[in-house]
C-alpha angles and dihedrals in degrees: 000000000000125000090245090059091050093051091052092048091048093050092049093052093050095047116123111259119216116248123227113259092007123149123238091250092055089064090064098046121099117255113269115252113224095215098049124085118257111284133169108281100205138030089250089061090055096053116095105226096171115129118216115243114255090235091055091050093049091049093053096048120074115228115265123213110202093186093054090047091052092050090061092058123104117249091258093049091047090052094047096043097043093110093052093046092049100042112028116090115238092247091060093036091057090057097042101039094099093049091051090062097050118117092241095053093046089047090054091050091050090051092049091048090051092049091048091050089052089058097249121149114248123198127242098030114243093255090057100045093097097033089118087075092058090050092051091051091049090057093045096251112143135181127216 
């Protein structure tokens, strides 16, 4: 018998045998050692899939008043961010409020305003810029 034959026979005898009524993920887990304490067997066991309760989330977040925030803006900022103030829901607005005041975002809004004043077509139209939010709500995806 050649060495090659022995290596093949050895590998076949050590191959993992499927268990009756086992799940697909159990095939990829490492064999449980009898002397070690109980540990998660698969990566899926290690992932925390718990979803925080809505009441817990609401208690940890301070209330956000979009109207009060908008009143603190300068006249120029109020003019540039009118679309965001009118269309974004407070849950998204709370998360994006700091980004809206960045120099780059305000610069983009100034550029778009200048292009619109020059009569150029801008896509998407202003009323559709935040249509992604409507789509997320349609599918039941919420933020905050």
